[in-house]
SELUM-378228 format. One record per residue (C-alpha): chain; x, y, z. Coordinates in steps of 0.2 Angstrom, whole numbers, m for minus. Example, Ala and Ser with C-alpha at 12.3 -4.5 7.8 and 13.67 -1.06 7.14 Angstrom:
# residues 2
(node "A" (62 m22 39))
(node "A" (68 m5 36))
***
This chain:
# residues 140
(node "A" (m55 m331 m523))
(node "A" (m62 m316 m534))
(node "A" (m55 m303 m531))
(node "A" (m41 m312 m536))
(node "A" (m48 m316 m554))
(node "A" (m52 m296 m555))
(node "A" (m34 m293 m552))
(node "A" (m27 m306 m565))
(node "A" (m37 m299 m576))
(node "A" (m35 m280 m570))
(node "A" (m18 m286 m571))
(node "A" (m15 m295 m587))
(node "A" (m25 m279 m593))
(node "A" (m12 m266 m587))
(node "A" (5 m277 m592))
(node "A" (m6 m275 m610))
(node "A" (m8 m257 m611))
(node "A" (10 m254 m601))
(node "A" (18 m265 m615))
(node "A" (10 m258 m629))
(node "A" (17 m240 m625))
(node "A" (36 m245 m620))
(node "A" (42 m251 m635))
(node "A" (57 m245 m639))
(node "A" (67 m250 m657))
(node "A" (81 m252 m669))
(node "A" (81 m255 m688))
(node "A" (90 m271 m697))
(node "A" (99 m266 m712))
(node "A" (96 m279 m718))
(node "A" (75 m277 m713))
(node "A" (59 m277 m723))
(node "A" (50 m263 m729))
(node "A" (37 m264 m716))
(node "A" (52 m268 m706))
(node "A" (59 m252 m705))
(node "A" (37 m244 m709))
(node "A" (35 m254 m691))
(node "A" (45 m258 m684))
(node "A" (37 m259 m665))
(node "A" (26 m271 m672))
(node "A" (32 m286 m664))
(node "A" (29 m296 m646))
(node "A" (37 m291 m631))
(node "A" (40 m302 m614))
(node "A" (36 m290 m600))
(node "A" (51 m300 m587))
(node "A" (47 m291 m573))
(node "A" (33 m288 m564))
(node "A" (30 m280 m545))
(node "A" (13 m274 m535))
(node "A" (23 m263 m519))
(node "A" (37 m276 m521))
(node "A" (28 m291 m522))
(node "A" (33 m301 m537))
(node "A" (18 m305 m550))
(node "A" (25 m314 m560))
(node "A" (30 m331 m552))
(node "A" (16 m337 m552))
(node "A" (16 m336 m576))
(node "A" (28 m346 m586))
(node "A" (26 m332 m598))
(node "A" (15 m315 m599))
(node "A" (19 m308 m619))
(node "A" (10 m290 m628))
(node "A" (9 m291 m648))
(node "A" (9 m275 m657))
(node "A" (0 m281 m672))
(node "A" (3 m266 m688))
(node "A" (m17 m266 m691))
(node "A" (m18 m258 m673))
(node "A" (m22 m272 m663))
(node "A" (m13 m278 m643))
(node "A" (m13 m297 m641))
(node "A" (m11 m296 m623))
(node "A" (m5 m319 m618))
(node "A" (0 m324 m601))
(node "A" (2 m343 m597))
(node "A" (3 m349 m582))
(node "A" (15 m362 m572))
(node "A" (0 m373 m567))
(node "A" (m6 m373 m587))
(node "A" (m20 m363 m589))
(node "A" (m20 m353 m606))
(node "A" (m28 m333 m606))
(node "A" (m29 m320 m621))
(node "A" (m36 m302 m621))
(node "A" (m37 m292 m635))
(node "A" (m37 m273 m635))
(node "A" (m31 m258 m649))
(node "A" (m16 m245 m650))
(node "A" (m9 m228 m659))
(node "A" (10 m224 m661))
(node "A" (19 m209 m664))
(node "A" (34 m211 m676))
(node "A" (39 m194 m667))
(node "A" (39 m196 m649))
(node "A" (38 m214 m649))
(node "A" (25 m217 m640))
(node "A" (10 m228 m640))
(node "A" (m5 m224 m631))
(node "A" (m13 m246 m630))
(node "A" (m36 m249 m624))
(node "A" (m41 m262 m618))
(node "A" (m58 m265 m610))
(node "A" (m59 m277 m593))
(node "A" (m75 m282 m587))
(node "A" (m84 m269 m597))
(node "A" (m73 m253 m593))
(node "A" (m60 m249 m604))
(node "A" (m45 m244 m599))
(node "A" (m32 m230 m608))
(node "A" (m11 m231 m605))
(node "A" (2 m220 m614))
(node "A" (23 m225 m612))
(node "A" (37 m219 m623))
(node "A" (48 m237 m634))
(node "A" (66 m233 m627))
(node "A" (82 m247 m636))
(node "A" (64 m261 m636))
(node "A" (60 m257 m620))
(node "A" (45 m251 m610))
(node "A" (41 m249 m590))
(node "A" (25 m245 m585))
(node "A" (19 m237 m567))
(node "A" (4 m236 m562))
(node "A" (m9 m237 m547))
(node "A" (m19 m252 m545))
(node "A" (m30 m252 m528))
(node "A" (m18 m240 m519))
(node "A" (m2 m249 m524))
(node "A" (10 m245 m536))
(node "A" (12 m260 m549))
(node "A" (28 m257 m562))
(node "A" (30 m269 m576))
(node "A" (47 m269 m588))
(node "A" (43 m278 m605))
(node "A" (59 m279 m618))
(node "A" (56 m284 m638))
(node "A" (61 m305 m640))
***
């Protein structure tokens, strides 16, 4: 049971980091200045999450990552049994390369991940406990 909690914490953190790193955006012609200057700052929902091919989203109603305009990253997860979890971290975004770098503390360690945002989507691919984690996020 303890290993499931550790995995759930790592999974949630990895989800946040990945989402933050992979966002892509499009600008509406009627957008506000905020939308134009930081269009990547929005909510991203996990559409697919697998660990060595096993679907990880079956137990979750949603997994969402919010990139706040102030550089704060917020990961929200809601399990189908009603359990809710929120984790916070920080991110930076390079407008020229569209690279997102996210940092999040989990169980006393800080994890960092970089990714590129394209078309409002990003993919996180990383090894977790000798298994391949793949997560796909889309802006809401």
